[in-house]
Legacy VTK file of the C-alpha trace (Angstrom):
# vtk DataFile Version 3.0
C-alpha trace
ASCII
DATASET POLYDATA
POINTS 197 float
-48.775 -5.984 -7.418
-44.824 -6.496 -6.837
-43.825 -4.904 -10.589
-44.491 -1.007 -10.162
-43.821 -0.368 -6.490
-40.741 -2.308 -6.190
-39.060 -1.686 -9.656
-39.520 2.040 -9.216
-36.941 3.014 -6.846
-34.046 1.900 -8.390
-33.498 4.451 -11.429
-33.832 7.856 -8.545
-31.124 5.814 -5.989
-28.963 5.663 -9.186
-28.992 9.277 -10.246
-27.964 10.679 -7.003
-25.016 11.269 -5.273
-26.207 10.547 -1.707
-25.607 7.524 -0.299
-28.085 6.400 2.401
-31.593 5.587 1.955
-35.046 4.152 3.002
-37.287 3.431 0.318
-40.765 3.073 1.807
-43.337 0.657 0.347
-47.225 -0.580 1.074
-47.425 -3.382 -0.720
-46.447 -6.335 1.491
-46.207 -8.885 -1.085
-43.715 -7.231 -3.147
-41.230 -6.328 0.153
-42.120 -10.068 1.596
-40.654 -11.359 -2.361
-37.879 -9.860 -2.132
-36.717 -10.546 1.768
-37.716 -14.141 0.918
-35.571 -13.707 -2.411
-38.355 -15.450 -4.200
-35.906 -15.851 -7.567
-38.710 -17.616 -9.483
-40.358 -14.158 -9.959
-38.186 -12.338 -12.844
-38.905 -8.934 -10.869
-37.707 -9.666 -7.991
-34.496 -11.411 -9.412
-34.162 -8.131 -11.486
-34.858 -5.986 -8.010
-32.411 -8.223 -6.132
-29.486 -7.537 -9.168
-30.105 -3.712 -8.887
-29.896 -4.039 -5.534
-26.900 -5.470 -5.054
-25.398 -3.365 -7.715
-26.380 -0.262 -5.749
-24.924 -1.641 -2.468
-21.519 -2.770 -4.077
-21.388 1.091 -5.530
-21.232 2.212 -1.278
-25.167 3.043 -1.390
-26.983 1.760 1.829
-30.779 1.155 0.993
-32.954 -0.130 3.835
-37.031 -1.143 2.181
-39.613 -0.604 5.114
-43.123 -1.037 5.134
-45.470 1.160 6.041
-49.540 1.026 6.189
-51.636 2.827 2.903
-54.379 5.059 3.531
-53.387 6.082 7.106
-52.849 9.823 5.864
-49.276 9.329 6.779
-47.342 12.789 5.502
-46.068 11.923 2.238
-47.814 8.862 1.410
-50.110 10.801 -0.599
-47.661 12.353 -2.601
-46.032 9.722 -3.244
-49.359 7.998 -4.561
-50.113 10.924 -6.777
-46.598 10.950 -8.121
-46.522 6.780 -8.692
-49.933 7.220 -10.519
-48.082 9.907 -12.904
-46.072 7.237 -14.314
-48.508 5.666 -16.001
-48.336 8.371 -18.924
-44.242 7.326 -19.178
-43.403 5.176 -22.092
-44.250 1.552 -20.946
-41.028 -0.668 -20.205
-40.189 -4.130 -21.943
-39.933 -5.680 -18.097
-41.233 -9.022 -18.678
-44.114 -9.559 -15.927
-45.178 -12.989 -14.460
-48.556 -14.112 -15.381
-49.835 -14.664 -11.862
-49.374 -11.051 -11.324
-52.522 -10.618 -13.994
-54.691 -13.735 -12.251
-56.526 -11.817 -9.683
-57.702 -8.479 -12.180
-58.753 -11.299 -14.854
-60.402 -13.221 -12.105
-62.355 -9.914 -10.465
-62.888 -8.743 -14.232
-64.242 -12.323 -14.876
-66.359 -11.975 -11.748
-67.970 -8.500 -12.085
-69.016 -9.787 -15.935
-70.557 -12.829 -14.447
-72.739 -10.668 -12.056
-73.282 -8.074 -14.560
-75.405 -10.948 -16.527
-76.615 -12.504 -13.436
-77.884 -9.404 -12.388
-80.252 -9.563 -15.621
-81.549 -12.771 -14.476
-84.111 -11.589 -11.577
-86.730 -14.086 -13.230
-84.363 -16.878 -12.542
-85.433 -18.992 -9.011
-82.010 -19.310 -8.263
-80.875 -15.636 -8.206
-83.573 -15.240 -5.481
-81.169 -17.580 -3.221
-78.130 -16.378 -4.645
-78.392 -13.016 -5.631
-74.464 -12.141 -5.914
-71.874 -14.480 -7.851
-69.074 -16.078 -6.038
-68.191 -19.101 -4.237
-70.610 -20.509 -2.067
-69.674 -21.938 1.118
-71.347 -24.325 3.405
-70.872 -25.502 7.253
-67.524 -27.442 7.352
-69.776 -29.544 9.387
-71.811 -30.428 6.571
-71.778 -33.715 4.578
-71.394 -33.336 0.613
-75.082 -35.090 0.713
-76.682 -32.663 3.162
-74.679 -29.598 1.162
-76.625 -31.184 -2.103
-79.794 -31.475 -0.145
-79.802 -28.257 1.383
-78.969 -26.353 -1.833
-82.233 -28.707 -3.775
-84.461 -27.154 -1.351
-82.766 -23.687 -1.495
-83.809 -24.013 -5.148
-86.872 -25.615 -4.762
-86.329 -29.278 -6.207
-87.238 -32.333 -4.551
-88.649 -35.488 -5.410
-92.353 -34.857 -4.597
-92.514 -31.775 -6.488
-90.461 -32.474 -9.843
-90.063 -35.974 -10.145
-93.185 -35.338 -12.633
-90.889 -34.270 -15.183
-88.905 -37.804 -15.173
-92.312 -39.656 -15.362
-93.638 -37.474 -17.995
-96.973 -36.879 -15.873
-98.999 -33.431 -14.788
-97.049 -31.840 -12.103
-98.497 -32.051 -8.545
-101.097 -30.359 -6.747
-102.508 -29.361 -3.001
-105.245 -31.825 -2.516
-107.034 -29.331 0.074
-106.642 -25.957 -2.917
-105.337 -27.111 -6.065
-102.316 -24.818 -6.037
-99.176 -26.609 -7.905
-97.084 -28.310 -5.129
-93.919 -26.383 -4.683
-91.139 -26.058 -1.975
-91.809 -22.604 -0.541
-95.312 -23.420 -0.221
-95.060 -26.717 1.285
-93.031 -24.953 3.891
-94.996 -22.091 4.325
-98.268 -24.513 4.585
-96.589 -26.500 7.340
-95.548 -23.741 9.185
-99.104 -22.386 9.227
-100.152 -25.828 10.533
-97.529 -26.236 12.823
-98.849 -22.843 14.741
-102.487 -24.222 14.250
-101.536 -27.072 16.205
-99.730 -24.856 19.329
-102.694 -22.463 19.137
LINES 1 198
197 0 1 2 3 4 5 6 7 8 9 10 11 12 13 14 15 16 17 18 19 20 21 22 23 24 25 26 27 28 29 30 31 32 33 34 35 36 37 38 39 40 41 42 43 44 45 46 47 48 49 50 51 52 53 54 55 56 57 58 59 60 61 62 63 64 65 66 67 68 69 70 71 72 73 74 75 76 77 78 79 80 81 82 83 84 85 86 87 88 89 90 91 92 93 94 95 96 97 98 99 100 101 102 103 104 105 106 107 108 109 110 111 112 113 114 115 116 117 118 119 120 121 122 123 124 125 126 127 128 129 130 131 132 133 134 135 136 137 138 139 140 141 142 143 144 145 146 147 148 149 150 151 152 153 154 155 156 157 158 159 160 161 162 163 164 165 166 167 168 169 170 171 172 173 174 175 176 177 178 179 180 181 182 183 184 185 186 187 188 189 190 191 192 193 194 195 196
């Protein structure tokens, strides 16, 4: 998130008499937004205004990216200091809604996953145990994707057309078990093995 990491340097620099500063940040998105002058983001506008004001007062500020969680000395201390800011009073700085979208999206997915975990009896649960976007092969047509999904779920005209017609569920002629895609694929596999031996 741009907000916390990018705004934090300004008050510290304003208070000290030093003239040269390097601000290290592990937030690539913050630095890219600032260097790209993304003025549609309120916080970036606020930071550039602050930066210009500090530069006009004779201070030189260099923004530098560093990788996070790679045991750079002082970085862990900086993270601890940043986390301690959570206990400070909340400022009235406006945050763009788009910064909250990933958090809300992850929260919803976690909630949905928790509900889905309780549906183990659902035949779709064994096919898609985790809640996420199902990605099919780019080489597969929409029609083939639908067919593949129906086979995974176990829906086919042979096994489920009785629901539309109001008939009795179909059964295997040799053993009397209700027909299911899983059963058909298992039996056809056995016949293939028997044919090869």
